[in-house]
mmCIF file of the protein (N, C-alpha, C, O) and its ligand, coordinates in Angstrom:
data_MODEL
# 
_entry.id   MODEL 
# 
loop_
_entity.id 
_entity.type 
_entity.pdbx_number_of_molecules 
1 polymer     1 
2 non-polymer 1 
# 
_entity_poly.entity_id                      1 
_entity_poly.type                           'polypeptide(L)' 
_entity_poly.nstd_linkage                   no 
_entity_poly.nstd_monomer                   no 
_entity_poly.pdbx_seq_one_letter_code       MSYRKRNGSDTWHFCRNCTNWPTSGYTERTSKPTSGELCDQCKAKKRNANCR 
_entity_poly.pdbx_seq_one_letter_code_can   MSYRKRNGSDTWHFCRNCTNWPTSGYTERTSKPTSGELCDQCKAKKRNANCR 
_entity_poly.pdbx_strand_id                 A 
# 
loop_
_entity_poly_seq.entity_id 
_entity_poly_seq.num 
_entity_poly_seq.mon_id 
_entity_poly_seq.hetero 
1 1  MET n 
1 2  SER n 
1 3  TYR n 
1 4  ARG n 
1 5  LYS n 
1 6  ARG n 
1 7  ASN n 
1 8  GLY n 
1 9  SER n 
1 10 ASP n 
1 11 THR n 
1 12 TRP n 
1 13 HIS n 
1 14 PHE n 
1 15 CYS n 
1 16 ARG n 
1 17 ASN n 
1 18 CYS n 
1 19 THR n 
1 20 ASN n 
1 21 TRP n 
1 22 PRO n 
1 23 THR n 
1 24 SER n 
1 25 GLY n 
1 26 TYR n 
1 27 THR n 
1 28 GLU n 
1 29 ARG n 
1 30 THR n 
1 31 SER n 
1 32 LYS n 
1 33 PRO n 
1 34 THR n 
1 35 SER n 
1 36 GLY n 
1 37 GLU n 
1 38 LEU n 
1 39 CYS n 
1 40 ASP n 
1 41 GLN n 
1 42 CYS n 
1 43 LYS n 
1 44 ALA n 
1 45 LYS n 
1 46 LYS n 
1 47 ARG n 
1 48 ASN n 
1 49 ALA n 
1 50 ASN n 
1 51 CYS n 
1 52 ARG n 
# 
loop_
_struct_asym.id 
_struct_asym.entity_id 
A 1 
B 2 
# 
loop_
_chem_comp.id 
_chem_comp.type 
_chem_comp.mon_nstd_flag 
ALA 'L-peptide linking' y 
ARG 'L-peptide linking' y 
ASN 'L-peptide linking' y 
ASP 'L-peptide linking' y 
CYS 'L-peptide linking' y 
GLN 'L-peptide linking' y 
GLU 'L-peptide linking' y 
GLY 'peptide linking'   y 
HIS 'L-peptide linking' y 
LEU 'L-peptide linking' y 
LYS 'L-peptide linking' y 
MET 'L-peptide linking' y 
PHE 'L-peptide linking' y 
PRO 'L-peptide linking' y 
SER 'L-peptide linking' y 
THR 'L-peptide linking' y 
TRP 'L-peptide linking' y 
TYR 'L-peptide linking' y 
ZN  non-polymer         . 
# 
_pdbx_entity_nonpoly.entity_id   2 
_pdbx_entity_nonpoly.name        ? 
_pdbx_entity_nonpoly.comp_id     ZN 
# 
_pdbx_nonpoly_scheme.asym_id         B 
_pdbx_nonpoly_scheme.entity_id       2 
_pdbx_nonpoly_scheme.mon_id          ZN 
_pdbx_nonpoly_scheme.ndb_seq_num     1 
_pdbx_nonpoly_scheme.pdb_seq_num     101 
_pdbx_nonpoly_scheme.auth_seq_num    101 
_pdbx_nonpoly_scheme.pdb_mon_id      ZN 
_pdbx_nonpoly_scheme.auth_mon_id     ZN 
_pdbx_nonpoly_scheme.pdb_strand_id   A 
_pdbx_nonpoly_scheme.pdb_ins_code    . 
# 
loop_
_atom_site.group_PDB 
_atom_site.id 
_atom_site.type_symbol 
_atom_site.label_atom_id 
_atom_site.label_alt_id 
_atom_site.label_comp_id 
_atom_site.label_asym_id 
_atom_site.label_entity_id 
_atom_site.label_seq_id 
_atom_site.pdbx_PDB_ins_code 
_atom_site.Cartn_x 
_atom_site.Cartn_y 
_atom_site.Cartn_z 
_atom_site.occupancy 
_atom_site.B_iso_or_equiv 
_atom_site.pdbx_formal_charge 
_atom_site.auth_seq_id 
_atom_site.auth_comp_id 
_atom_site.auth_asym_id 
_atom_site.auth_atom_id 
_atom_site.pdbx_PDB_model_num 
ATOM   1   N  N  . MET A 1 1  ? -8.277  -6.200 11.330 1.00 0.00 ? 1   MET A N  1 
ATOM   2   C  CA . MET A 1 1  ? -9.112  -4.741 11.227 1.00 0.00 ? 1   MET A CA 1 
ATOM   3   C  C  . MET A 1 1  ? -9.498  -4.570 9.680  1.00 0.00 ? 1   MET A C  1 
ATOM   4   O  O  . MET A 1 1  ? -8.721  -4.794 8.752  1.00 0.00 ? 1   MET A O  1 
ATOM   5   N  N  . SER A 1 2  ? -10.742 -4.164 9.561  1.00 0.00 ? 2   SER A N  1 
ATOM   6   C  CA . SER A 1 2  ? -10.992 -3.717 8.098  1.00 0.00 ? 2   SER A CA 1 
ATOM   7   C  C  . SER A 1 2  ? -11.475 -2.415 8.020  1.00 0.00 ? 2   SER A C  1 
ATOM   8   O  O  . SER A 1 2  ? -12.028 -1.893 8.989  1.00 0.00 ? 2   SER A O  1 
ATOM   9   N  N  . TYR A 1 3  ? -11.308 -1.794 6.874  1.00 0.00 ? 3   TYR A N  1 
ATOM   10  C  CA . TYR A 1 3  ? -11.679 -0.395 6.719  1.00 0.00 ? 3   TYR A CA 1 
ATOM   11  C  C  . TYR A 1 3  ? -12.811 -0.274 5.673  1.00 0.00 ? 3   TYR A C  1 
ATOM   12  O  O  . TYR A 1 3  ? -12.769 -0.958 4.651  1.00 0.00 ? 3   TYR A O  1 
ATOM   13  N  N  . ARG A 1 4  ? -13.745 0.523  5.898  1.00 0.00 ? 4   ARG A N  1 
ATOM   14  C  CA . ARG A 1 4  ? -14.910 0.627  4.974  1.00 0.00 ? 4   ARG A CA 1 
ATOM   15  C  C  . ARG A 1 4  ? -15.102 2.208  4.744  1.00 0.00 ? 4   ARG A C  1 
ATOM   16  O  O  . ARG A 1 4  ? -15.027 3.038  5.650  1.00 0.00 ? 4   ARG A O  1 
ATOM   17  N  N  . LYS A 1 5  ? -15.346 2.482  3.469  1.00 0.00 ? 5   LYS A N  1 
ATOM   18  C  CA . LYS A 1 5  ? -15.553 3.758  2.884  1.00 0.00 ? 5   LYS A CA 1 
ATOM   19  C  C  . LYS A 1 5  ? -16.854 3.688  2.025  1.00 0.00 ? 5   LYS A C  1 
ATOM   20  O  O  . LYS A 1 5  ? -17.011 2.903  1.090  1.00 0.00 ? 5   LYS A O  1 
ATOM   21  N  N  . ARG A 1 6  ? -17.729 4.564  2.437  1.00 0.00 ? 6   ARG A N  1 
ATOM   22  C  CA . ARG A 1 6  ? -18.985 4.593  1.653  1.00 0.00 ? 6   ARG A CA 1 
ATOM   23  C  C  . ARG A 1 6  ? -18.799 5.018  0.108  1.00 0.00 ? 6   ARG A C  1 
ATOM   24  O  O  . ARG A 1 6  ? -18.048 5.954  -0.167 1.00 0.00 ? 6   ARG A O  1 
ATOM   25  N  N  . ASN A 1 7  ? -19.337 4.474  -0.666 1.00 0.00 ? 7   ASN A N  1 
ATOM   26  C  CA . ASN A 1 7  ? -19.062 4.859  -2.145 1.00 0.00 ? 7   ASN A CA 1 
ATOM   27  C  C  . ASN A 1 7  ? -19.524 6.374  -2.394 1.00 0.00 ? 7   ASN A C  1 
ATOM   28  O  O  . ASN A 1 7  ? -20.610 6.822  -2.026 1.00 0.00 ? 7   ASN A O  1 
ATOM   29  N  N  . GLY A 1 8  ? -18.558 7.076  -3.057 1.00 0.00 ? 8   GLY A N  1 
ATOM   30  C  CA . GLY A 1 8  ? -18.765 8.494  -3.142 1.00 0.00 ? 8   GLY A CA 1 
ATOM   31  C  C  . GLY A 1 8  ? -18.327 9.235  -2.005 1.00 0.00 ? 8   GLY A C  1 
ATOM   32  O  O  . GLY A 1 8  ? -18.490 10.455 -2.003 1.00 0.00 ? 8   GLY A O  1 
ATOM   33  N  N  . SER A 1 9  ? -17.788 8.654  -1.028 1.00 0.00 ? 9   SER A N  1 
ATOM   34  C  CA . SER A 1 9  ? -17.098 9.349  0.030  1.00 0.00 ? 9   SER A CA 1 
ATOM   35  C  C  . SER A 1 9  ? -15.631 9.156  0.109  1.00 0.00 ? 9   SER A C  1 
ATOM   36  O  O  . SER A 1 9  ? -15.156 8.167  -0.450 1.00 0.00 ? 9   SER A O  1 
ATOM   37  N  N  . ASP A 1 10 ? -14.732 10.121 0.839  1.00 0.00 ? 10  ASP A N  1 
ATOM   38  C  CA . ASP A 1 10 ? -13.413 9.857  0.964  1.00 0.00 ? 10  ASP A CA 1 
ATOM   39  C  C  . ASP A 1 10 ? -12.931 9.458  2.371  1.00 0.00 ? 10  ASP A C  1 
ATOM   40  O  O  . ASP A 1 10 ? -11.762 9.259  2.703  1.00 0.00 ? 10  ASP A O  1 
ATOM   41  N  N  . THR A 1 11 ? -14.045 9.372  3.151  1.00 0.00 ? 11  THR A N  1 
ATOM   42  C  CA . THR A 1 11 ? -13.686 9.028  4.626  1.00 0.00 ? 11  THR A CA 1 
ATOM   43  C  C  . THR A 1 11 ? -13.560 7.345  4.912  1.00 0.00 ? 11  THR A C  1 
ATOM   44  O  O  . THR A 1 11 ? -14.459 6.586  4.551  1.00 0.00 ? 11  THR A O  1 
ATOM   45  N  N  . TRP A 1 12 ? -12.598 6.969  5.453  1.00 0.00 ? 12  TRP A N  1 
ATOM   46  C  CA . TRP A 1 12 ? -12.510 5.430  5.686  1.00 0.00 ? 12  TRP A CA 1 
ATOM   47  C  C  . TRP A 1 12 ? -12.785 5.364  7.160  1.00 0.00 ? 12  TRP A C  1 
ATOM   48  O  O  . TRP A 1 12 ? -12.305 6.157  7.970  1.00 0.00 ? 12  TRP A O  1 
ATOM   49  N  N  . HIS A 1 13 ? -13.704 4.225  7.502  1.00 0.00 ? 13  HIS A N  1 
ATOM   50  C  CA . HIS A 1 13 ? -14.206 4.026  8.910  1.00 0.00 ? 13  HIS A CA 1 
ATOM   51  C  C  . HIS A 1 13 ? -13.517 2.667  9.287  1.00 0.00 ? 13  HIS A C  1 
ATOM   52  O  O  . HIS A 1 13 ? -13.395 1.779  8.443  1.00 0.00 ? 13  HIS A O  1 
ATOM   53  N  N  . PHE A 1 14 ? -13.133 2.545  10.395 1.00 0.00 ? 14  PHE A N  1 
ATOM   54  C  CA . PHE A 1 14 ? -12.421 1.277  11.038 1.00 0.00 ? 14  PHE A CA 1 
ATOM   55  C  C  . PHE A 1 14 ? -13.071 0.707  12.201 1.00 0.00 ? 14  PHE A C  1 
ATOM   56  O  O  . PHE A 1 14 ? -12.726 -0.398 12.620 1.00 0.00 ? 14  PHE A O  1 
ATOM   57  N  N  . CYS A 1 15 ? -14.121 1.483  12.831 1.00 0.00 ? 15  CYS A N  1 
ATOM   58  C  CA . CYS A 1 15 ? -14.688 1.097  14.182 1.00 0.00 ? 15  CYS A CA 1 
ATOM   59  C  C  . CYS A 1 15 ? -16.219 0.712  13.698 1.00 0.00 ? 15  CYS A C  1 
ATOM   60  O  O  . CYS A 1 15 ? -16.989 1.507  13.160 1.00 0.00 ? 15  CYS A O  1 
ATOM   61  N  N  . ARG A 1 16 ? -16.484 -0.581 13.979 1.00 0.00 ? 16  ARG A N  1 
ATOM   62  C  CA . ARG A 1 16 ? -17.908 -0.969 13.639 1.00 0.00 ? 16  ARG A CA 1 
ATOM   63  C  C  . ARG A 1 16 ? -18.814 -0.327 14.439 1.00 0.00 ? 16  ARG A C  1 
ATOM   64  O  O  . ARG A 1 16 ? -19.990 -0.323 14.075 1.00 0.00 ? 16  ARG A O  1 
ATOM   65  N  N  . ASN A 1 17 ? -18.422 0.347  15.699 1.00 0.00 ? 17  ASN A N  1 
ATOM   66  C  CA . ASN A 1 17 ? -19.489 1.007  16.584 1.00 0.00 ? 17  ASN A CA 1 
ATOM   67  C  C  . ASN A 1 17 ? -19.456 2.440  16.079 1.00 0.00 ? 17  ASN A C  1 
ATOM   68  O  O  . ASN A 1 17 ? -20.145 3.239  16.714 1.00 0.00 ? 17  ASN A O  1 
ATOM   69  N  N  . CYS A 1 18 ? -18.739 2.911  15.001 1.00 0.00 ? 18  CYS A N  1 
ATOM   70  C  CA . CYS A 1 18 ? -18.915 4.244  14.586 1.00 0.00 ? 18  CYS A CA 1 
ATOM   71  C  C  . CYS A 1 18 ? -20.346 4.433  14.066 1.00 0.00 ? 18  CYS A C  1 
ATOM   72  O  O  . CYS A 1 18 ? -20.946 3.600  13.387 1.00 0.00 ? 18  CYS A O  1 
ATOM   73  N  N  . THR A 1 19 ? -20.801 5.556  14.439 1.00 0.00 ? 19  THR A N  1 
ATOM   74  C  CA . THR A 1 19 ? -22.241 5.786  13.959 1.00 0.00 ? 19  THR A CA 1 
ATOM   75  C  C  . THR A 1 19 ? -22.376 5.992  12.530 1.00 0.00 ? 19  THR A C  1 
ATOM   76  O  O  . THR A 1 19 ? -23.483 5.876  12.004 1.00 0.00 ? 19  THR A O  1 
ATOM   77  N  N  . ASN A 1 20 ? -21.319 6.295  11.842 1.00 0.00 ? 20  ASN A N  1 
ATOM   78  C  CA . ASN A 1 20 ? -21.144 6.421  10.397 1.00 0.00 ? 20  ASN A CA 1 
ATOM   79  C  C  . ASN A 1 20 ? -20.597 5.219  9.643  1.00 0.00 ? 20  ASN A C  1 
ATOM   80  O  O  . ASN A 1 20 ? -20.179 5.290  8.487  1.00 0.00 ? 20  ASN A O  1 
ATOM   81  N  N  . TRP A 1 21 ? -20.630 4.039  10.421 1.00 0.00 ? 21  TRP A N  1 
ATOM   82  C  CA . TRP A 1 21 ? -20.071 2.711  9.797  1.00 0.00 ? 21  TRP A CA 1 
ATOM   83  C  C  . TRP A 1 21 ? -20.904 2.332  8.733  1.00 0.00 ? 21  TRP A C  1 
ATOM   84  O  O  . TRP A 1 21 ? -22.115 2.194  8.907  1.00 0.00 ? 21  TRP A O  1 
ATOM   85  N  N  . PRO A 1 22 ? -20.275 2.122  7.463  1.00 0.00 ? 22  PRO A N  1 
ATOM   86  C  CA . PRO A 1 22 ? -21.200 1.962  6.342  1.00 0.00 ? 22  PRO A CA 1 
ATOM   87  C  C  . PRO A 1 22 ? -21.638 0.470  6.363  1.00 0.00 ? 22  PRO A C  1 
ATOM   88  O  O  . PRO A 1 22 ? -20.880 -0.485 6.537  1.00 0.00 ? 22  PRO A O  1 
ATOM   89  N  N  . THR A 1 23 ? -22.927 0.420  6.167  1.00 0.00 ? 23  THR A N  1 
ATOM   90  C  CA . THR A 1 23 ? -23.455 -0.990 6.099  1.00 0.00 ? 23  THR A CA 1 
ATOM   91  C  C  . THR A 1 23 ? -23.855 -1.592 4.673  1.00 0.00 ? 23  THR A C  1 
ATOM   92  O  O  . THR A 1 23 ? -23.883 -2.791 4.398  1.00 0.00 ? 23  THR A O  1 
ATOM   93  N  N  . SER A 1 24 ? -24.135 -0.614 3.887  1.00 0.00 ? 24  SER A N  1 
ATOM   94  C  CA . SER A 1 24 ? -24.421 -1.001 2.431  1.00 0.00 ? 24  SER A CA 1 
ATOM   95  C  C  . SER A 1 24 ? -23.794 0.093  1.440  1.00 0.00 ? 24  SER A C  1 
ATOM   96  O  O  . SER A 1 24 ? -23.724 1.273  1.783  1.00 0.00 ? 24  SER A O  1 
ATOM   97  N  N  . GLY A 1 25 ? -23.334 -0.367 0.173  1.00 0.00 ? 25  GLY A N  1 
ATOM   98  C  CA . GLY A 1 25 ? -22.892 0.601  -0.679 1.00 0.00 ? 25  GLY A CA 1 
ATOM   99  C  C  . GLY A 1 25 ? -21.377 1.111  -0.326 1.00 0.00 ? 25  GLY A C  1 
ATOM   100 O  O  . GLY A 1 25 ? -21.024 2.287  -0.418 1.00 0.00 ? 25  GLY A O  1 
ATOM   101 N  N  . TYR A 1 26 ? -20.617 0.127  0.055  1.00 0.00 ? 26  TYR A N  1 
ATOM   102 C  CA . TYR A 1 26 ? -19.342 0.615  0.467  1.00 0.00 ? 26  TYR A CA 1 
ATOM   103 C  C  . TYR A 1 26 ? -18.310 -0.153 -0.135 1.00 0.00 ? 26  TYR A C  1 
ATOM   104 O  O  . TYR A 1 26 ? -18.597 -1.218 -0.683 1.00 0.00 ? 26  TYR A O  1 
ATOM   105 N  N  . THR A 1 27 ? -17.079 0.286  -0.094 1.00 0.00 ? 27  THR A N  1 
ATOM   106 C  CA . THR A 1 27 ? -15.735 -0.530 -0.293 1.00 0.00 ? 27  THR A CA 1 
ATOM   107 C  C  . THR A 1 27 ? -15.200 -0.819 0.936  1.00 0.00 ? 27  THR A C  1 
ATOM   108 O  O  . THR A 1 27 ? -15.209 -0.011 1.865  1.00 0.00 ? 27  THR A O  1 
ATOM   109 N  N  . GLU A 1 28 ? -14.638 -2.152 1.013  1.00 0.00 ? 28  GLU A N  1 
ATOM   110 C  CA . GLU A 1 28 ? -14.015 -2.700 2.116  1.00 0.00 ? 28  GLU A CA 1 
ATOM   111 C  C  . GLU A 1 28 ? -12.514 -3.106 1.779  1.00 0.00 ? 28  GLU A C  1 
ATOM   112 O  O  . GLU A 1 28 ? -12.261 -3.686 0.723  1.00 0.00 ? 28  GLU A O  1 
ATOM   113 N  N  . ARG A 1 29 ? -11.591 -2.808 2.639  1.00 0.00 ? 29  ARG A N  1 
ATOM   114 C  CA . ARG A 1 29 ? -10.256 -3.339 2.588  1.00 0.00 ? 29  ARG A CA 1 
ATOM   115 C  C  . ARG A 1 29 ? -9.733  -3.638 3.847  1.00 0.00 ? 29  ARG A C  1 
ATOM   116 O  O  . ARG A 1 29 ? -10.210 -3.066 4.827  1.00 0.00 ? 29  ARG A O  1 
ATOM   117 N  N  . THR A 1 30 ? -8.761  -4.505 3.983  1.00 0.00 ? 30  THR A N  1 
ATOM   118 C  CA . THR A 1 30 ? -8.211  -5.024 5.085  1.00 0.00 ? 30  THR A CA 1 
ATOM   119 C  C  . THR A 1 30 ? -6.824  -4.310 5.527  1.00 0.00 ? 30  THR A C  1 
ATOM   120 O  O  . THR A 1 30 ? -6.365  -4.395 6.666  1.00 0.00 ? 30  THR A O  1 
ATOM   121 N  N  . SER A 1 31 ? -6.322  -3.712 4.638  1.00 0.00 ? 31  SER A N  1 
ATOM   122 C  CA . SER A 1 31 ? -5.030  -2.937 5.063  1.00 0.00 ? 31  SER A CA 1 
ATOM   123 C  C  . SER A 1 31 ? -5.400  -1.423 5.146  1.00 0.00 ? 31  SER A C  1 
ATOM   124 O  O  . SER A 1 31 ? -6.468  -0.933 4.781  1.00 0.00 ? 31  SER A O  1 
ATOM   125 N  N  . LYS A 1 32 ? -4.328  -0.761 5.694  1.00 0.00 ? 32  LYS A N  1 
ATOM   126 C  CA . LYS A 1 32 ? -4.741  0.688  5.930  1.00 0.00 ? 32  LYS A CA 1 
ATOM   127 C  C  . LYS A 1 32 ? -4.768  1.316  4.507  1.00 0.00 ? 32  LYS A C  1 
ATOM   128 O  O  . LYS A 1 32 ? -3.958  1.053  3.618  1.00 0.00 ? 32  LYS A O  1 
ATOM   129 N  N  . PRO A 1 33 ? -5.837  2.202  4.413  1.00 0.00 ? 33  PRO A N  1 
ATOM   130 C  CA . PRO A 1 33 ? -6.039  2.829  3.161  1.00 0.00 ? 33  PRO A CA 1 
ATOM   131 C  C  . PRO A 1 33 ? -4.747  3.890  2.799  1.00 0.00 ? 33  PRO A C  1 
ATOM   132 O  O  . PRO A 1 33 ? -4.084  4.532  3.614  1.00 0.00 ? 33  PRO A O  1 
ATOM   133 N  N  . THR A 1 34 ? -4.639  3.872  1.666  1.00 0.00 ? 34  THR A N  1 
ATOM   134 C  CA . THR A 1 34 ? -3.375  4.781  1.087  1.00 0.00 ? 34  THR A CA 1 
ATOM   135 C  C  . THR A 1 34 ? -3.959  6.165  0.556  1.00 0.00 ? 34  THR A C  1 
ATOM   136 O  O  . THR A 1 34 ? -3.231  7.140  0.370  1.00 0.00 ? 34  THR A O  1 
ATOM   137 N  N  . SER A 1 35 ? -5.200  6.171  0.350  1.00 0.00 ? 35  SER A N  1 
ATOM   138 C  CA . SER A 1 35 ? -5.734  7.440  -0.095 1.00 0.00 ? 35  SER A CA 1 
ATOM   139 C  C  . SER A 1 35 ? -7.019  7.850  0.639  1.00 0.00 ? 35  SER A C  1 
ATOM   140 O  O  . SER A 1 35 ? -7.676  6.934  1.134  1.00 0.00 ? 35  SER A O  1 
ATOM   141 N  N  . GLY A 1 36 ? -7.450  9.083  0.768  1.00 0.00 ? 36  GLY A N  1 
ATOM   142 C  CA . GLY A 1 36 ? -8.553  9.346  1.467  1.00 0.00 ? 36  GLY A CA 1 
ATOM   143 C  C  . GLY A 1 36 ? -8.376  9.790  3.031  1.00 0.00 ? 36  GLY A C  1 
ATOM   144 O  O  . GLY A 1 36 ? -7.239  9.868  3.496  1.00 0.00 ? 36  GLY A O  1 
ATOM   145 N  N  . GLU A 1 37 ? -9.382  10.043 3.735  1.00 0.00 ? 37  GLU A N  1 
ATOM   146 C  CA . GLU A 1 37 ? -9.198  10.397 5.101  1.00 0.00 ? 37  GLU A CA 1 
ATOM   147 C  C  . GLU A 1 37 ? -9.613  9.398  6.047  1.00 0.00 ? 37  GLU A C  1 
ATOM   148 O  O  . GLU A 1 37 ? -10.389 8.530  5.646  1.00 0.00 ? 37  GLU A O  1 
ATOM   149 N  N  . LEU A 1 38 ? -9.206  9.383  7.280  1.00 0.00 ? 38  LEU A N  1 
ATOM   150 C  CA . LEU A 1 38 ? -9.771  8.493  8.318  1.00 0.00 ? 38  LEU A CA 1 
ATOM   151 C  C  . LEU A 1 38 ? -10.714 9.175  9.277  1.00 0.00 ? 38  LEU A C  1 
ATOM   152 O  O  . LEU A 1 38 ? -10.395 10.246 9.794  1.00 0.00 ? 38  LEU A O  1 
ATOM   153 N  N  . CYS A 1 39 ? -11.824 8.606  9.520  1.00 0.00 ? 39  CYS A N  1 
ATOM   154 C  CA . CYS A 1 39 ? -12.956 9.276  10.103 1.00 0.00 ? 39  CYS A CA 1 
ATOM   155 C  C  . CYS A 1 39 ? -12.637 9.710  11.505 1.00 0.00 ? 39  CYS A C  1 
ATOM   156 O  O  . CYS A 1 39 ? -12.168 8.938  12.342 1.00 0.00 ? 39  CYS A O  1 
ATOM   157 N  N  . ASP A 1 40 ? -12.926 11.064 11.744 1.00 0.00 ? 40  ASP A N  1 
ATOM   158 C  CA . ASP A 1 40 ? -12.469 11.609 13.070 1.00 0.00 ? 40  ASP A CA 1 
ATOM   159 C  C  . ASP A 1 40 ? -13.232 10.933 14.292 1.00 0.00 ? 40  ASP A C  1 
ATOM   160 O  O  . ASP A 1 40 ? -12.798 10.902 15.443 1.00 0.00 ? 40  ASP A O  1 
ATOM   161 N  N  . GLN A 1 41 ? -14.282 10.466 13.913 1.00 0.00 ? 41  GLN A N  1 
ATOM   162 C  CA . GLN A 1 41 ? -15.079 9.636  15.162 1.00 0.00 ? 41  GLN A CA 1 
ATOM   163 C  C  . GLN A 1 41 ? -14.335 8.359  15.532 1.00 0.00 ? 41  GLN A C  1 
ATOM   164 O  O  . GLN A 1 41 ? -14.084 8.003  16.684 1.00 0.00 ? 41  GLN A O  1 
ATOM   165 N  N  . CYS A 1 42 ? -13.976 7.639  14.285 1.00 0.00 ? 42  CYS A N  1 
ATOM   166 C  CA . CYS A 1 42 ? -13.256 6.406  14.596 1.00 0.00 ? 42  CYS A CA 1 
ATOM   167 C  C  . CYS A 1 42 ? -11.924 6.631  15.172 1.00 0.00 ? 42  CYS A C  1 
ATOM   168 O  O  . CYS A 1 42 ? -11.483 5.804  15.971 1.00 0.00 ? 42  CYS A O  1 
ATOM   169 N  N  . LYS A 1 43 ? -11.217 7.699  14.837 1.00 0.00 ? 43  LYS A N  1 
ATOM   170 C  CA . LYS A 1 43 ? -9.891  7.985  15.600 1.00 0.00 ? 43  LYS A CA 1 
ATOM   171 C  C  . LYS A 1 43 ? -10.162 8.368  17.038 1.00 0.00 ? 43  LYS A C  1 
ATOM   172 O  O  . LYS A 1 43 ? -9.372  7.987  17.902 1.00 0.00 ? 43  LYS A O  1 
ATOM   173 N  N  . ALA A 1 44 ? -11.167 9.060  17.343 1.00 0.00 ? 44  ALA A N  1 
ATOM   174 C  CA . ALA A 1 44 ? -11.525 9.352  18.826 1.00 0.00 ? 44  ALA A CA 1 
ATOM   175 C  C  . ALA A 1 44 ? -11.706 8.184  19.526 1.00 0.00 ? 44  ALA A C  1 
ATOM   176 O  O  . ALA A 1 44 ? -11.085 7.990  20.570 1.00 0.00 ? 44  ALA A O  1 
ATOM   177 N  N  . LYS A 1 45 ? -12.741 7.111  18.932 1.00 0.00 ? 45  LYS A N  1 
ATOM   178 C  CA . LYS A 1 45 ? -12.839 6.069  19.570 1.00 0.00 ? 45  LYS A CA 1 
ATOM   179 C  C  . LYS A 1 45 ? -11.641 5.134  19.926 1.00 0.00 ? 45  LYS A C  1 
ATOM   180 O  O  . LYS A 1 45 ? -11.515 4.473  20.957 1.00 0.00 ? 45  LYS A O  1 
ATOM   181 N  N  . LYS A 1 46 ? -10.766 5.213  18.841 1.00 0.00 ? 46  LYS A N  1 
ATOM   182 C  CA . LYS A 1 46 ? -9.432  4.504  18.916 1.00 0.00 ? 46  LYS A CA 1 
ATOM   183 C  C  . LYS A 1 46 ? -8.714  4.989  20.222 1.00 0.00 ? 46  LYS A C  1 
ATOM   184 O  O  . LYS A 1 46 ? -8.326  4.197  21.081 1.00 0.00 ? 46  LYS A O  1 
ATOM   185 N  N  . ARG A 1 47 ? -8.580  6.199  20.299 1.00 0.00 ? 47  ARG A N  1 
ATOM   186 C  CA . ARG A 1 47 ? -7.880  7.062  21.285 1.00 0.00 ? 47  ARG A CA 1 
ATOM   187 C  C  . ARG A 1 47 ? -8.538  6.665  22.624 1.00 0.00 ? 47  ARG A C  1 
ATOM   188 O  O  . ARG A 1 47 ? -7.778  6.475  23.573 1.00 0.00 ? 47  ARG A O  1 
ATOM   189 N  N  . ASN A 1 48 ? -9.781  6.529  22.791 1.00 0.00 ? 48  ASN A N  1 
ATOM   190 C  CA . ASN A 1 48 ? -10.303 6.335  24.114 1.00 0.00 ? 48  ASN A CA 1 
ATOM   191 C  C  . ASN A 1 48 ? -10.539 4.699  24.260 1.00 0.00 ? 48  ASN A C  1 
ATOM   192 O  O  . ASN A 1 48 ? -11.327 4.243  25.089 1.00 0.00 ? 48  ASN A O  1 
ATOM   193 N  N  . ALA A 1 49 ? -9.797  3.907  23.400 1.00 0.00 ? 49  ALA A N  1 
ATOM   194 C  CA . ALA A 1 49 ? -9.958  2.498  23.488 1.00 0.00 ? 49  ALA A CA 1 
ATOM   195 C  C  . ALA A 1 49 ? -11.548 1.991  23.598 1.00 0.00 ? 49  ALA A C  1 
ATOM   196 O  O  . ALA A 1 49 ? -11.986 1.150  24.383 1.00 0.00 ? 49  ALA A O  1 
ATOM   197 N  N  . ASN A 1 50 ? -12.224 2.683  22.669 1.00 0.00 ? 50  ASN A N  1 
ATOM   198 C  CA . ASN A 1 50 ? -13.602 2.253  22.503 1.00 0.00 ? 50  ASN A CA 1 
ATOM   199 C  C  . ASN A 1 50 ? -13.960 1.835  21.143 1.00 0.00 ? 50  ASN A C  1 
ATOM   200 O  O  . ASN A 1 50 ? -15.150 1.770  20.837 1.00 0.00 ? 50  ASN A O  1 
ATOM   201 N  N  . CYS A 1 51 ? -13.027 1.542  20.290 1.00 0.00 ? 51  CYS A N  1 
ATOM   202 C  CA . CYS A 1 51 ? -13.091 1.051  18.878 1.00 0.00 ? 51  CYS A CA 1 
ATOM   203 C  C  . CYS A 1 51 ? -13.408 -0.432 18.899 1.00 0.00 ? 51  CYS A C  1 
ATOM   204 O  O  . CYS A 1 51 ? -12.617 -1.240 19.385 1.00 0.00 ? 51  CYS A O  1 
ATOM   205 N  N  . ARG A 1 52 ? -14.562 -0.779 18.371 1.00 0.00 ? 52  ARG A N  1 
ATOM   206 C  CA . ARG A 1 52 ? -14.891 -2.161 18.246 1.00 0.00 ? 52  ARG A CA 1 
ATOM   207 C  C  . ARG A 1 52 ? -15.014 -2.568 16.789 1.00 0.00 ? 52  ARG A C  1 
ATOM   208 O  O  . ARG A 1 52 ? -15.294 -3.730 16.494 1.00 0.00 ? 52  ARG A O  1 
HETATM 209 ZN ZN . ZN  B 2 .  ? -16.210 6.468  11.576 1.00 0.00 2 101 ZN  A ZN 1 
# 
């Protein structure tokens, strides 16, 4: 699983089907971020087993 954060934002996304999934100007990491926030939409998708 990879995590992406848009540059200048503190919110990490981990679902590629999130409507806010960054496609340019982002930082990516493969381990769980230790700072910043996790996206609420991504968390909801994961809860509903809809995270891709
Ligand atoms: Zn997201």
